[in-house]
C-alpha positions in Angstrom: 7.4 -12.7 2.7 4.1 -13.7 3.9 1.7 -13.9 1.7 -1.7 -12.0 1.4 -3.7 -13.6 3.9 -7.3 -12.9 4.3 -8.3 -11.9 7.9 -11.3 -11.8 9.5 -13.1 -9.4 12.0 -16.1 -9.3 13.3 -18.0 -7.5 10.5 -15.9 -7.9 8.2 -13.9 -10.3 5.5 -10.4 -8.5 4.0 -9.6 -10.7 0.9 -6.7 -10.2 -0.8 -6.6 -8.0 -3.8 -7.4 -10.2 -7.6 -7.1 -8.8 -10.8 -10.9 -9.8 -10.8 -11.6 -6.8 -8.4 -10.9 -4.6 -10.9 -14.7 -3.9 -12.2 -15.9 -3.1 -8.6 -13.1 -1.3 -7.5 -13.5 1.1 -10.8 -17.1 0.9 -9.5 -17.0 2.1 -6.1 -13.7 4.2 -6.1 -14.7 6.4 -9.2 -16.1 9.3 -6.7 -14.9 12.6 -5.5 -16.2 12.1 -1.6 -13.5 8.8 -1.7 -10.7 9.9 -3.9 -10.6 14.1 -3.1 -8.2 13.6 0.2 -5.8 10.7 -1.6 -2.4 11.9 -2.9 -2.5 13.7 -6.0 -1.1 11.0 -8.0 -4.5 9.7 -8.3 -5.6 10.9 -11.4 -9.1 12.8 -11.7 -11.7 12.5 -13.5 -10.7 8.5 -12.9 -9.7 7.3 -16.0 -12.8 3.8 -17.2 -9.3 2.0 -17.1 -8.1 3.1 -13.8 -8.5 0.2 -11.4 -7.4 -2.2 -14.1 -4.7 -0.3 -14.3 -3.6 0.5 -11.0 -3.9 -3.7 -10.2 -1.8 -4.8 -13.5 0.6 -1.7 -13.3 1.0 -0.8 -9.7 -0.3 -3.1 -6.8 -0.4 -6.7 -7.8 3.4 -6.2 -8.6 4.5 -4.4 -5.4 2.9 -8.0 -3.8 4.7 -10.2 -5.9 8.1 -8.4 -4.8 6.7 -8.8 -1.4 6.2 -4.7 -0.4 2.9 -4.2 -0.4 0.0 -6.2 1.0 -3.2 -5.2 -0.7 -6.9 -6.7 1.0 -10.3 -6.0 -0.2 -12.9 -4.9 2.7 -16.2 -6.8 2.4 -19.1 -7.6 4.8 -19.7 -10.7 6.0 -23.4 -10.6 5.7 -21.9 -9.9 2.0 -18.9 -11.3 0.8 -19.3 -11.0 -2.8 -20.0 -7.4 -2.4 -16.3 -5.0 -2.6 -17.2 -1.9 -0.2 -13.5 -0.7 -0.2 -9.9 -1.7 0.1 -6.9 -1.1 2.6 -3.1 -1.6 1.5 0.2 -2.1 3.7 3.4 -0.2 2.0 6.8 -1.3 3.0 7.6 2.8 2.2 9.3 5.6 4.1 6.4 6.9 5.8 3.7 5.8 4.2 2.9 2.5 5.4 -1.0 2.1 5.6 -3.8 3.6 3.0 -7.7 2.6 2.7 -10.5 4.1 1.1 -14.7 2.9 1.5 -17.0 4.0 -0.2 -19.5 6.6 1.3 -22.4 4.5 2.1 -20.3 2.4 4.1 -18.6 5.3 5.9 -19.2 6.7 9.2 -20.0 3.0 10.7 -16.6 2.2 12.2 -16.0 -0.4 9.2 -12.6 1.2 8.6 -11.5 1.1 12.2 -12.5 -2.4 12.3 -10.2 -3.2 9.2 -7.2 -1.2 10.5 -7.0 -2.9 13.9 -7.0 -6.5 11.5 -4.1 -5.2 8.9 -2.0 -3.3 12.1 -2.1 -6.8 13.3 -0.5 -8.1 10.5 1.6 -5.3 10.0 3.0 -5.6 13.9 3.3 -9.5 14.3 3.2 -11.1 11.2 5.2 -8.7 9.8 7.0 -7.6 13.1 7.5 -4.1 12.3 9.0 -1.4 14.7 6.1 1.1 14.2 3.6 2.2 11.3 3.5 5.8 9.9 0.5 7.2 7.5 -0.2 10.3 6.0 -3.0 12.3 6.3 -4.7 15.2 4.5 -5.2 17.2 7.7 -9.4 18.3 6.1 -9.6 14.6 6.4 -11.2 14.0 9.6 -12.8 10.4 9.7 -9.8 9.5 8.7 -7.7 11.6 11.3 -10.4 10.3 14.1 -9.5 6.3 13.1 -5.8 7.1 13.5 -6.3 8.6 16.9 -8.5 6.1 18.4 -5.6 3.5 17.1 -3.2 5.4 19.7 -1.5 6.8 16.6 -0.2 10.8 17.3 1.0 13.0 15.2 4.6 13.4 14.6 5.3 16.1 11.3 2.9 18.6 9.2 3.9 20.0 6.1 2.0 20.9 2.9 1.5 18.1 0.0 -1.0 18.1 -3.1 -4.2 16.1 -2.8 -6.1 15.5 -5.5 -8.5 18.5 -4.1 -5.7 20.3 -3.5 -2.8 21.3 -1.5 -3.2 21.5 2.3 -1.5 20.3 5.4 -0.4 16.8 5.0 0.0 15.1 8.7 1.9 12.4 9.6 0.6 10.3 11.9 3.1 6.9 13.9 2.8 4.4 16.3 5.4 2.4 17.4 5.7 -1.5 18.2 5.3 -1.0 21.8 2.9 1.5 21.9 0.6 -0.8 19.8 1.2 -3.7 22.2 0.1 -1.6 25.1 -2.9 -0.8 23.7 -3.7 -4.5 22.5 -2.1 -5.5 26.5 -4.6 -2.6 27.7 -7.8 -3.6 25.8 -7.0 -0.4 23.4 -6.7 1.8 26.4 -2.9 2.2 26.4 -0.8 5.2 26.8 1.0 6.9 23.9 
């Protein structure tokens, strides 16, 4: 499996996750606005060692096994400032996840990060499809999927940090993704 490379976009640098990122993740992640629509497996209130435990016991071992790829999100203008994280997972119906500190949301940064990791998923890893689950009330996340050409394939109730909601499963195939890129992001889905 390919190692997790550093990825660049117009405004961002996505750096491979490292254990030393734990303090910055702890500071940025442990906020209700960030975690409320995440899977209920995320502990809330977030423990003081939550980021360190997650990196050491979950994310970094999965990276070592070649089953996950994790990046920190940083602005090119301030590369020392971690503002979020984005991940790819070799899991059934759960191939991408992300979070962004509230003060950076609504600026198109996560859509830009998704474009970069989606290209890694389809071009480098050569996957046939990408599926991402989302809490239905998470309109910002849904809009990112819609803009990327994904379509909803199913819905079912699931537990999230803030309660039980409909969880929509979104998908785009490699062929659909390639057609969108060929047409400047506006391909038919």
